[in-house]
N, C-alpha and C positions, 0 to 999 in steps of 0.2 A: 355381242349379245345374242345374235342369231346362232351362233356356233354352240353356244353355250345351252341354248334351250333345245337345241336338237342333241345334244348329248344326253341331257335330263331326259328327254322323251326316249332314247335308246335304252337308258337304264330302266325306265318304268316299264316298257316292253317286254325288256328279257325278265325282269321280275314276275310280272304278270304270266308269261309263259311258262315260268319254271316252276309254279305252283308251291304248295306247301308239303313238307315231308311228314308221312306217317309213319310212327314206330312200328316195329314189327314185334308181335308178341312170341316170346321164346318159350314161355310155359306159363300155365294157367291151373289153378285147382280151386273150385268152389266148393270142394267136399261134399257135393250132391251126388256123386257117383258111387259111394261106398253103400254097399248093401246094408239095409237096417237089419239088426241082430235080432232073432226071436228070444234070445236070453239075456236080459239087460244086465245081468251079473257077469256077462262073459263080454265086455268090450273090447271092441276092435282097438287094441293098445298099440300105437305106433312104435313102442319102444320094443316091445317083443315081436310084433307081426312084419316089422319092416314093409309096411305098406309102400308098394314101389310107386314112385321113386323116391320116396322120403327115406333118409338116413339119419339116425340120430348122431350128434355130434358128441354128446355126453349123456349118461343116463338121464331120463327123462320121463315124464308122464304126458304124453300129449296123445290124445286119443279121438277117434271118431267113431260113432255108433248110433244106436237108435234113440238113445237119450236126447241126442243133440244133432238131428237131421240137418245136413247142409253146413254143418260147424264143426271147427277143429277146437277140442276142449283141452285147455291148459291147465293142470292140477298140480301144484306143490303141496304134498300132504305132510310135509316135515317142517314145522314151525322153525326149526334151527337150520334149514336149508338156506344159503344166500347164494348159490351157485347160479350162472346163466345157464339156462337150459334151451338148447336149440335143435331145431330139425332143419336139414337142408335137403333141397330139390336138386337131384343131379340131373344137370343139363346135358344135350347131346354133344355139346363142345365146351371145353373150359374157356371161359371168358372172364375178363377183368373191368370190363366197361357196360354197366346196364342199369335198369332203374328196377327196382321191386316196391310193390305197393299191396296194401292190404287193408281190410275193416277189422275193428277190434271192437269188442263190447265187455264190460265188467261183469264178472259173476256179482250178483246181489249181495252177497254176504262178504266177500272176502276181496283184497286188495291185490293189485298185480301190475308190474311193469310190462307193458306189451311192445314187443321189439320185433323188428324185421332187420334181417342181416344180408350182408354182400360180402363177396369174396371169402366165403367160409372154407377152412381146410381143417384138418385135425388140430391145427395150432395157430391159426390166425383167423381174424375175423373183423368187419365193420359192423356196427350195429346202431341203430337209431329208433326212436320211438316215442311213446307217451308214458309219462309217469304220473301219478296222482300225489299232490300234496296233502297237508294236514287238514282235516275238517274244519270249516268254519265252526266256533262253539256255538253261535245262534241258530245258524241254518242248517249246519250240518253238512253243508256241500263242500266238495272239494274242487281245487284248482287242477287244470291239467298243464304240464310242462313238457315241453319239447327238449330231449337230450340225445348227444351221440357221443360213441366213445370206439375205440379199437383195441385190438390186442397188443399194441405197441405202448398204449398208456396214454395215447392222445384222447382229449376229453373237451366236449363243449356242451353247456346246459347249466342249470336249468332255466328255461325261457318259458315264461308264462303264455299260455295259448288261450284258455277260456275257462269257464266254471263249467264242471263236468255234470251230465244228465246221463245217468246208467242207462235211461231208456233209448239213447241215441247212440249210433256207431262213431268211432273216430277214424278217420282214414289218414293212414300213414304212408308217406312215399320217400324212398331211399334211393338216391342217384349216386353211383360212382362213376367219375370220368376223368381219367389219369390220377393225379393226385388229389382231386377234389372230390369231396363226400359231402352232399348236400341233402337235408332232412326237410321234408314238409309235415306238417302235422294239421290237420283240418277237424274241426267239430262245429256243426252248425255252420254258421256263415263267419266263424273265425278261423283266421289261418296263421301260422307261424312258420318261416323258413328261416334255418340256419346252416352254416356250412363252414368246413375247415379243412385244412390240408392235411392229408394221411400219408403216412410212410409205410402202410400195408397196401401194397401194389400189386401182387401177383394175383393171378387168376384164381377164382375160387366160386363155389356154388352159392346160390340165395337161399335164404331160409327164414324162418321165424321161432319164436319162442316167447320166454318169459322170466322174469325174476321179481323177487322182493327181497327187502333187507330184513323184515321182521314178521313173523306170524304167516299163517297159511296163505297161499296164493294161488288164485284161480281166474281164469279168464277165456273168453271165446274169440276166435279168428274165422275170418271167413274173406272169399274173393282175393286169393293170392294170385299175383299176376307179375309176371317177369318180362320186361320189353327192353329193346334196344334203345338207348337215349336218342332223342332227335334235336338236331341243331336249334338252339333257343330254350331247351328245357333247363330249369334251374341247375345251376353249377356249370353250364356250357363255358368253356374256355376259348376265348377269342384272341387272335393275334392281334398286334397293334394295327397292322396294316388291314385287317378285315374290316372295312368301312361299312358295308351292309351287313355285316354280322350272318353270313350265310357259312362260316366255318371254313372257308377257303379264301385265300389272297389271290385273286386274280384280275382279269381285265376288267371286271365290272367295278372292283375297287378302284382301279386306277381311272376309270372314266368319271367315277364320282369325285376323285381328287381333281381330275382336269376341269370338271364343270365349276369348281369353285377356285381355280388358280387365280392368285393375286387377289383373291377378295381379302377385304381387310374389316376388321371389327374393333379396331383400337379407336375409342373416341378422343384420345389426345394426340392424335396424327393428324394433322391438318390436310394431309395428302392421302388420306384414306380414300379408297374409292368404294362406296357404298352401292350394294346391287339390291 
């Protein structure tokens, strides 16, 4: 018993000294740095100007300018257009594993699927975000759903998150780690996390965009941040032997195993040694 308590003390001491990891921010843009335009009719169109480091994946209308200070404005002005419109931020190095997050808000008069993306190339992507359902005939309010899909056709959704308030932002977080893609959508105090196994594994850029299946679509984006995943984030993959879930199987996991060696929890075993 004494040996067991000494071992447990060693584990606690190591964990206390190790501290907690802090994710590294790889890229961020709150859209406050783009100069306001004197002519509101000549918006800074990211499609035509290619505001560095943003690069269009497909023809799009995502703008920043004096009409929307501190925001990126997505506008789909063709009511027959159902394409996914994305912009990607070119990172200093090509990565496959990271977290991308963003705040989104609805244009008061139009609907939009707000999406953030990961591993975006000219031919591949993983996207996830918030979509709006049909309005309640009595209240006029719409539900928010979370969904994810990728360019290989893998799909998960739609999962109910909350009733949407157009005056409050929705926070979207998409993490890719190996073949695991995890999405968290938060609105007020409501949060929904979903995940699936993706076949889109190659490195690619993070980004954002919008889409709708019918009618004109518009929306606002803010506070775009890309960071390296931290062990313990949603979507973290643990090996079976990683008992303390620090993302490495090492002596500390072995110490935890030893501390429970020969312990028994079988209520039908009369010889079971209970500690």
